[in-house]
N, C-alpha and C positions, 0 to 999 in steps of 0.2 A: 504494500500500500504506500509506503514512503517512497519507494522507487517510482511509482506511477505519479505521485505528486511532484517529485523532482523533475521527471520528464515533462510533465504538463507545464510546470513553471518555466523550464528551460525553453520549451517551444513557444510559449506565450511571450517570454522576455525577448527571444530572438526576433519574433514577429514584430514586436513593438519597436525594437532598435532599428530593424530594417525599414519599418514604416517611417520612423522619425528621420533617419539619415536620408533615405530616398526622397521623401517629401521635401526635405530641406534643400537638397541638391536640385530637385525639379523646380522648386519655388525660386531659387537663385537663378536658374536658367530662364524662367519666365520673366523675372525682373530684368535680366540682361537683354531681353527683346527690345526694351525701351532705353536701356543704358548701354554704354560701351562694354563690350565683352563678347566672348564666344558662345552665345546662347545656343547656336545650332550644334554645338558639341556637348554642352552641359545638359541640355534637356534629354537627349538620348541616354546619357550616363545616369541621370536620375531615374528614368524609366527602367533602365537595365537593373539598377539596384532594387527598385520596387518589384520588378519581374521575378526576382528570386523567390518571393513569397506570394505574390498576388497575380491571379490569372488575368484580371482586367488590364494590368500593366503590360503583361506579355502580349495581349491583343493590340494595345496601342503601339507598343514597340514594333510589332510585326507590320502594322499599317504604316508607321513612320518609315521603316526600312523600305517597304514597297514604294512609297511615295518618293523617297530619295533616289532609289534605283531608277524609277520611271523618269524622273526629272533629269538624272544624269544621262540616261540613254537619249532622251530628247535633245539635250544640250550637245552631246557628241554627234547626233544626226545633223543638227543645225550647223555645227562647225564643219562637218564634212561637206554639206551643201555649199557653204560659203567658200570653202577651199577650192571648189571646182571652178 
């Protein structure tokens, strides 16, 4: 019974720490959207931290990755067209 309580406390504490750290990094990234700073680097890092524990963060991170890949491909296509 004590081992189960310790395991539950550890899991809950870990989840809380990940939530606080990930949310803080994500919030700093959002603030960087309007202030100088690498917001487009910090926001995915915050989501990656949150994705360790939360499914919703994994989904958002997956969508963000797809969007970045799509825009990168479009940009490379435009550069190739301009080069011709």
